[in-house]
C-alpha positions as CSV (number, residue, x, y, z in Angstrom):
1,M,-2.7,24.8,16.1
2,K,-0.3,23.4,13.5
3,D,0.2,24.8,10.1
4,L,-0.1,21.3,8.4
5,L,-1.4,17.9,9.5
6,I,-0.4,15.0,7.3
7,I,-2.3,11.7,7.4
8,G,0.1,8.8,6.6
9,A,3.8,8.3,7.0
10,G,4.5,6.6,3.7
11,T,6.7,8.1,1.0
12,A,4.1,10.7,0.1
13,G,3.4,11.8,3.6
14,L,7.0,11.9,4.8
15,T,8.1,13.8,1.7
16,A,5.4,16.3,2.3
17,A,6.7,16.7,5.9
18,I,10.2,17.3,4.6
19,Y,9.1,19.9,2.1
20,G,6.6,21.5,4.5
21,Q,9.1,21.9,7.3
22,R,11.8,23.2,5.0
23,A,9.2,25.8,3.8
24,G,8.6,26.9,7.4
25,L,5.4,25.1,8.1
26,S,4.9,23.2,11.4
27,C,4.0,19.7,10.5
28,T,2.6,16.7,12.4
29,V,2.4,13.3,10.6
30,F,-0.1,10.7,11.7
31,E,0.5,7.0,11.2
32,K,-1.5,4.1,12.6
33,Y,1.0,1.3,11.7
34,S,4.7,1.8,10.9
35,P,6.5,4.5,8.9
36,G,7.1,3.7,5.2
37,G,3.7,2.2,4.3
38,Q,3.6,-0.9,2.1
39,I,7.2,-0.6,1.0
40,V,8.6,-1.3,4.5
41,N,8.1,-5.0,4.0
42,S,9.9,-5.2,0.7
43,P,13.3,-6.9,0.9
44,E,14.8,-4.8,-1.9
45,V,13.9,-1.6,-3.6
46,D,15.5,-1.5,-7.0
47,N,13.6,1.2,-8.9
48,Y,14.0,4.3,-6.7
49,P,16.6,6.7,-8.3
50,G,19.9,6.8,-6.5
51,M,19.1,4.1,-4.0
52,P,19.5,0.7,-5.9
53,G,19.2,-2.4,-3.7
54,V,18.1,-0.6,-0.5
55,S,15.7,-2.6,1.7
56,G,12.2,-1.3,2.2
57,Y,12.8,-1.0,5.9
58,D,16.1,1.0,5.5
59,Y,14.5,3.2,2.9
60,S,11.5,3.9,5.2
61,M,13.7,4.6,8.3
62,A,15.9,7.0,6.3
63,I,13.0,9.1,5.0
64,M,11.4,9.2,8.4
65,E,14.7,10.3,10.1
66,Q,15.0,13.0,7.4
67,A,11.6,14.3,8.1
68,K,12.3,14.3,11.9
69,K,15.6,16.1,11.3
70,F,13.7,19.0,9.8
71,G,11.4,19.2,12.8
72,A,8.4,17.2,11.7
73,E,6.5,15.5,14.5
74,L,5.3,11.9,14.2
75,E,2.1,10.8,16.0
76,F,1.3,7.1,16.1
77,A,-2.5,7.3,15.9
78,D,-5.4,6.4,13.7
79,V,-7.4,9.2,12.2
80,T,-11.0,8.1,12.8
81,S,-12.9,11.1,11.3
82,A,-12.2,14.7,10.2
83,D,-13.9,18.1,10.0
84,L,-12.4,19.6,6.8
85,S,-15.0,22.1,5.5
86,G,-14.1,25.0,7.8
87,K,-11.1,27.3,7.7
88,T,-9.7,25.4,10.7
89,K,-9.3,21.7,9.9
90,V,-9.8,19.2,12.7
91,L,-8.6,15.6,12.8
92,H,-10.2,13.3,15.3
93,T,-7.7,10.6,16.2
94,T,-7.1,7.8,18.7
95,A,-4.6,10.2,20.4
96,G,-7.1,13.1,20.6
97,D,-8.2,16.0,18.4
98,F,-5.7,18.1,16.4
99,E,-6.3,21.4,14.6
100,A,-4.4,22.8,11.6
101,K,-4.6,25.4,8.8
102,A,-4.2,22.7,6.1
103,V,-4.3,19.0,5.7
104,I,-2.6,16.6,3.4
105,I,-4.2,13.1,3.1
106,A,-1.5,10.6,2.2
107,N,-3.0,7.5,3.8
108,G,-2.1,5.1,0.9
109,A,-4.2,2.1,0.1
110,A,-4.8,-1.3,1.7
111,R,-4.3,-4.7,0.2
112,R,-7.3,-6.2,-1.6
113,K,-8.7,-9.5,-0.5
114,L,-10.0,-12.5,-2.5
115,G,-13.3,-12.8,-0.7
116,C,-13.3,-16.6,-1.1
117,K,-14.5,-19.1,1.4
118,G,-11.8,-19.8,4.1
119,E,-9.8,-16.6,3.5
120,S,-10.8,-14.7,6.6
121,E,-10.9,-18.0,8.6
122,F,-7.3,-18.8,7.9
123,E,-5.8,-15.3,7.9
124,G,-2.6,-15.4,9.9
125,R,-2.8,-19.2,9.8
126,G,-1.6,-19.7,6.3
127,V,-3.3,-16.9,4.5
128,S,-1.0,-13.9,4.2
129,Y,-0.8,-10.6,2.3
130,C,3.0,-10.2,2.6
131,A,5.5,-12.9,1.5
132,T,8.5,-11.1,2.8
133,C,6.8,-10.8,6.2
134,D,5.6,-14.4,6.5
135,G,7.3,-16.4,3.8
136,A,10.1,-17.7,6.1
137,F,7.4,-19.6,8.1
138,F,6.8,-21.8,5.1
139,R,10.4,-22.5,4.1
140,G,10.6,-25.8,2.2
141,K,6.8,-26.0,1.9
142,T,4.4,-25.7,-1.1
143,V,2.6,-22.4,-1.4
144,A,0.5,-20.3,-3.8
145,V,0.7,-16.7,-4.8
146,V,-2.5,-15.1,-6.2
147,G,-2.1,-12.2,-8.7
148,G,-0.7,-11.2,-12.0
149,G,0.9,-7.8,-11.3
150,E,4.4,-6.6,-10.3
151,S,3.9,-7.3,-6.6
152,A,2.6,-10.8,-7.2
153,F,5.7,-11.7,-9.3
154,E,8.0,-10.2,-6.7
155,E,6.4,-12.3,-4.0
156,A,6.5,-15.4,-6.1
157,E,10.2,-14.8,-7.0
158,Y,11.1,-14.4,-3.3
159,L,9.2,-17.5,-2.3
160,S,10.7,-19.6,-5.1
161,G,14.0,-19.2,-3.3
162,I,12.9,-20.6,0.0
163,C,9.9,-22.8,-0.8
164,E,9.9,-26.3,-2.4
165,K,7.1,-25.4,-4.8
166,V,5.3,-22.2,-5.7
167,Y,2.0,-21.9,-7.7
168,L,1.2,-18.5,-9.3
169,I,-2.5,-18.3,-9.8
170,H,-3.9,-15.5,-12.0
171,R,-7.5,-15.0,-13.1
172,R,-6.6,-13.8,-16.6
173,D,-4.5,-15.1,-19.5
174,S,-2.0,-12.2,-19.5
175,F,0.0,-10.4,-16.8
176,T,0.4,-6.8,-16.0
177,A,3.8,-7.3,-14.4
178,A,6.9,-6.2,-16.4
179,A,8.1,-8.6,-19.1
180,S,11.5,-9.0,-17.3
181,A,9.7,-10.1,-14.1
182,V,7.6,-12.6,-16.0
183,E,10.5,-14.0,-17.9
184,S,12.6,-14.4,-14.7
185,L,9.9,-16.2,-12.8
186,L,9.0,-18.6,-15.6
187,K,12.6,-19.8,-15.7
188,K,12.2,-21.2,-12.1
189,K,11.8,-25.0,-12.1
190,N,9.8,-25.0,-8.9
191,V,7.2,-22.5,-10.1
192,T,4.0,-23.5,-11.9
193,V,1.7,-20.8,-13.4
194,L,-2.0,-21.4,-13.5
195,K,-3.6,-18.8,-15.8
196,N,-7.3,-18.1,-16.1
197,S,-7.8,-19.6,-12.7
198,V,-9.2,-18.5,-9.3
199,I,-9.2,-19.8,-5.8
200,K,-12.7,-21.0,-5.0
201,E,-12.0,-22.1,-1.4
202,I,-9.1,-22.2,1.0
203,T,-9.2,-25.3,3.1
204,G,-7.6,-26.5,6.3
205,E,-8.2,-27.4,9.9
206,K,-6.2,-25.2,12.3
207,F,-3.9,-24.1,9.5
208,V,-4.1,-24.0,5.7
209,T,-3.7,-27.4,4.1
210,G,-4.9,-26.6,0.6
211,A,-7.1,-24.7,-1.9
212,V,-9.7,-25.5,-4.5
213,I,-8.7,-24.0,-7.8
214,Q,-11.3,-23.4,-10.5
215,N,-10.5,-22.9,-14.2
216,R,-12.6,-19.9,-15.4
217,G,-12.7,-21.3,-18.9
218,N,-14.2,-24.7,-18.5
219,G,-15.2,-24.6,-14.8
220,S,-13.1,-27.6,-13.9
221,E,-11.7,-27.7,-10.3
222,V,-8.6,-29.2,-8.8
223,A,-7.6,-29.4,-5.1
224,L,-4.0,-28.4,-4.5
225,P,-2.2,-29.3,-1.2
226,L,-0.7,-26.1,0.1
227,S,0.7,-24.8,3.3
228,A,0.1,-21.1,2.6
229,V,-1.7,-18.8,0.2
230,F,-0.2,-15.3,-0.4
231,V,-2.7,-12.8,-1.8
232,S,-1.2,-10.1,-4.0
233,I,-4.1,-8.6,-6.1
234,G,-3.6,-4.9,-5.7
235,L,-4.7,-2.2,-3.4
236,A,-7.9,-0.6,-2.2
237,P,-8.3,2.9,-0.8
238,D,-9.7,3.5,2.6
239,N,-11.2,7.0,2.4
240,G,-14.6,6.4,4.1
241,A,-13.7,8.8,6.9
242,F,-13.5,11.7,4.4
243,A,-16.3,10.6,2.0
244,P,-19.1,12.9,3.3
245,V,-17.3,16.0,2.1
246,L,-14.4,14.9,0.0
247,K,-15.0,14.0,-3.6
248,L,-14.0,10.4,-4.5
249,D,-13.8,8.7,-7.8
250,E,-15.8,5.6,-8.7
251,H,-13.2,3.4,-7.1
252,G,-13.0,5.2,-3.8
253,Y,-9.8,7.1,-4.5
254,I,-9.7,10.9,-3.8
255,A,-10.5,12.9,-6.9
256,A,-7.3,14.9,-7.2
257,G,-5.0,15.5,-10.2
258,E,-1.3,16.1,-10.5
259,D,-1.7,19.3,-8.6
260,C,-2.9,17.3,-5.6
261,L,-5.8,19.7,-5.1
262,T,-9.1,18.3,-3.7
263,N,-12.6,19.9,-3.9
264,I,-12.0,21.4,-0.4
265,E,-9.8,24.4,0.0
266,G,-6.8,23.7,2.3
267,V,-7.1,19.9,1.8
268,F,-4.7,18.1,-0.5
269,A,-4.2,14.4,-1.5
270,A,-0.9,12.8,-2.2
271,G,0.3,9.3,-3.1
272,D,-1.7,6.1,-3.6
273,T,-4.8,7.5,-2.1
274,R,-5.6,9.8,-5.0
275,T,-6.7,9.1,-8.6
276,K,-3.6,8.4,-10.7
277,A,-2.3,6.2,-13.4
278,L,1.0,5.1,-11.7
279,R,1.4,4.2,-8.0
280,Q,5.2,4.0,-7.3
281,L,7.6,5.4,-4.8
282,V,8.8,8.0,-7.1
283,T,5.3,9.3,-7.9
284,A,4.4,9.3,-4.2
285,A,7.5,11.4,-3.5
286,A,6.6,13.8,-6.3
287,D,3.0,14.1,-4.9
288,G,4.4,14.8,-1.4
289,A,6.5,17.7,-2.7
290,V,3.7,19.1,-4.8
291,A,1.1,18.8,-2.0
292,A,3.4,20.5,0.5
293,A,4.1,23.4,-1.9
294,A,0.4,23.8,-2.5
295,A,-0.3,23.7,1.3
296,F,2.4,26.4,1.9
297,N,0.8,28.7,-0.7
298,Y,-2.6,28.1,0.8
299,V,-1.4,28.9,4.4
300,K,0.6,31.9,3.2
301,N,-2.4,33.4,1.3
302,N,-5.1,32.7,3.9
303,F,-3.6,33.1,7.4
């Protein structure tokens, strides 16, 4: 039995492993994809203190190696269900069952989808959720980015440097991205912003060839020739495996405050998976440290 099992090897989970191991807890981290979480695909991280300009990949590898240096184990497996109510916590994974005295859930959140006609049909064939992953395939082409937040502007900025034409499509009249990001993108001559608009349908044959854009104000539609559609409309939690016993908020995030405590003793939530106002690397790291400290106190007082 381990002292602490951590679900997710993003910033929150790996920080929790670092703090847990340094406190003397034996920790295993479970990750079904790659260490780092969403940030691993970012070409440049410019808002993490002390590491300006680092790539998402280098950042992710650095924090993973730091956790491993302190003795944390990394298990590449998907957690399919969990028994959390008892004093001994059990995670059922694709690599088998694991027991521990405490659990930190730091599984992050997945990218939201449009839900329009053609999206699932052309996923991987012109529909993408990561411009830095797939943008190079459409160098010199005309593409669209859907969204109005920070990530959408980052993706559009990146694509504007390699694509002939970039459309930014946003369902509202205003943006949630930082004013500096909006100002920078709007200066690009090859970027056209379509506000108050949505994609009604993504069209193509074997690959994406265009999209039907609908204006939400007057209902008018226009068919744009496109080689790719990059969807960047935020994140959605995936906490269904814990829903039977773990309290979630109305949006599906784990109901846990800044103390990272859930409604179950010995179970903690850290990072993007929990209810919070700001989802950034720095807040994920803070959550990881807080959750690990809480887990240490729980183990010390109950075992």
